[in-house]
C-alpha positions in Angstrom: 0.0 0.0 0.0 1.1 3.6 -0.6 2.0 5.5 2.5 1.1 8.9 3.8 4.4 10.3 2.7 3.5 9.9 -1.0 2.0 12.8 -2.7 -1.3 11.7 -4.3 -2.0 13.5 -7.5 -5.1 12.2 -9.2 -6.9 13.9 -12.2 -10.7 14.0 -12.3 -10.7 11.1 -14.9 -8.4 9.1 -12.7 -10.6 9.7 -9.7 -13.5 8.1 -11.7 -11.4 5.0 -12.4 -10.1 4.8 -8.8 -13.6 5.2 -7.3 -14.8 2.3 -9.5 -11.9 0.1 -8.5 -12.3 1.0 -4.8 -16.0 0.0 -5.1 -15.4 -3.2 -6.9 -12.2 -4.2 -5.1 -9.6 -6.0 -7.4 -11.1 -5.7 -10.9 -10.4 -7.2 -14.3 -9.7 -5.0 -17.3 -12.9 -6.2 -18.8 -15.0 -5.3 -15.8 -13.4 -1.9 -15.5 -13.9 -1.1 -19.2 -17.5 -2.4 -19.2 -18.5 -0.3 -16.2 -16.7 2.9 -17.3 -18.2 2.7 -20.8 -21.6 2.2 -19.2 -21.1 5.4 -17.2 -19.3 7.5 -19.9 -18.4 7.6 -23.6 -14.8 6.7 -23.0 -13.1 4.6 -25.6 -11.2 1.4 -24.5 -7.9 3.0 -25.3 -8.7 6.0 -23.0 -9.5 3.7 -20.1 -6.4 1.6 -20.7 -4.3 4.8 -20.7 -5.8 5.9 -17.4 -5.1 2.5 -15.9 -1.5 2.6 -17.1 -1.1 6.2 -15.6 -2.5 5.0 -12.3 -0.1 2.1 -12.3 2.8 4.5 -13.1 1.7 6.6 -10.1 1.8 3.5 -7.9 -1.9 3.9 -7.1 -2.7 0.6 -8.8 -0.8 -2.7 -9.4 -1.6 -5.4 -11.8 -1.5 -9.2 -11.7 -2.2 -11.6 -14.6 -5.2 -14.0 -14.2 -5.2 -16.2 -17.3 -5.6 -13.8 -20.2 -6.9 -10.9 -18.0 -5.1 -8.3 -16.0 -6.4 -7.7 -12.6 -6.0 -4.2 -11.1 -5.6 -3.7 -7.3 -5.7 -0.4 -5.4 -2.4 0.4 -3.6 -3.8 3.3 -1.7 -7.0 3.4 0.3 -9.9 5.6 -0.8 -9.9 7.4 2.6 -6.2 8.1 2.4 -6.5 9.5 -1.1 -9.4 11.7 -0.1 -7.6 12.9 3.0 -4.4 13.7 1.2 -6.2 15.5 -1.6 -8.2 17.6 0.8 -5.1 18.4 2.8 -3.2 19.4 -0.3 -6.0 21.8 -1.3 -6.3 23.2 2.2 -2.6 24.0 2.3 -3.2 26.4 -0.6 -6.0 28.3 1.2 -5.8 31.3 3.4 -5.8 30.2 7.1 -8.4 32.8 7.9 -10.9 31.4 5.4 -10.6 27.6 6.1 -13.4 27.6 8.6 -15.9 29.2 6.1 -14.8 26.7 3.4 -15.5 23.8 5.9 -18.8 25.3 6.8 -19.8 25.6 3.1 -18.8 22.0 2.5 -20.8 20.7 5.4 -23.9 22.7 4.3 -23.6 21.4 0.7 -22.8 17.8 1.5 -25.1 14.9 2.3 -23.7 13.6 5.6 -24.9 10.7 7.8 -26.1 11.3 11.4 -23.1 9.3 12.6 -20.7 11.5 10.7 -22.5 14.6 12.0 -22.1 13.3 15.6 -18.4 12.7 14.9 -18.0 16.2 13.5 -19.8 17.7 16.5 -17.5 15.8 18.9 -14.4 16.8 17.0 -15.5 20.5 16.9 -16.4 20.5 20.6 -12.9 19.2 21.4 -11.3 21.7 19.0 -13.2 24.5 20.6 -11.4 24.1 23.8 -8.1 25.2 22.2 -9.3 27.3 19.3 -8.1 30.9 19.0 -10.6 33.7 19.0 -9.5 34.6 15.4 -7.3 32.8 12.9 -4.6 35.0 11.4 -4.2 35.3 7.7 -1.1 33.7 6.3 -1.3 35.3 2.8 0.6 38.5 3.6 2.0 38.1 7.1 3.6 41.6 7.1 0.4 43.3 5.9 -2.4 42.2 8.2 -4.5 45.3 7.7 -5.0 44.5 4.0 -5.8 40.9 4.6 -8.4 41.8 7.2 -10.2 43.8 4.5 -9.7 40.9 2.1 -11.4 38.6 4.6 -14.6 40.8 4.6 -15.2 40.3 0.9 
């Protein structure tokens, strides 16, 4: 399995392939092509190219089963989602991350169990949270950033 030290860089098309393989578990080339062509207008060659790129990125491995290749995920779906979200969040202004999280929560379908977990995590975080989070965009020019935050 890939580790947390790897940078996971997955294109939107590759996400579609990986989500299918995570859902099916180890999958044959035929099963992957059949399902992806059912969902999209991708050609067989496009799908095989995506599979090869995912293997080159060490996100998938292959084994031969008779005349078929079997594809196996080498990174968990949760790890890939977490690392992708963390990579995005490192690009955001510290001051606005809370609002982005709030927007995501409001726009996402979330189970009751996940909501309870979020509430518990937020309650714990609240005990050590600062009154305000400083902007990290222009550390030497906080006044400008405060105005930027009001937009």
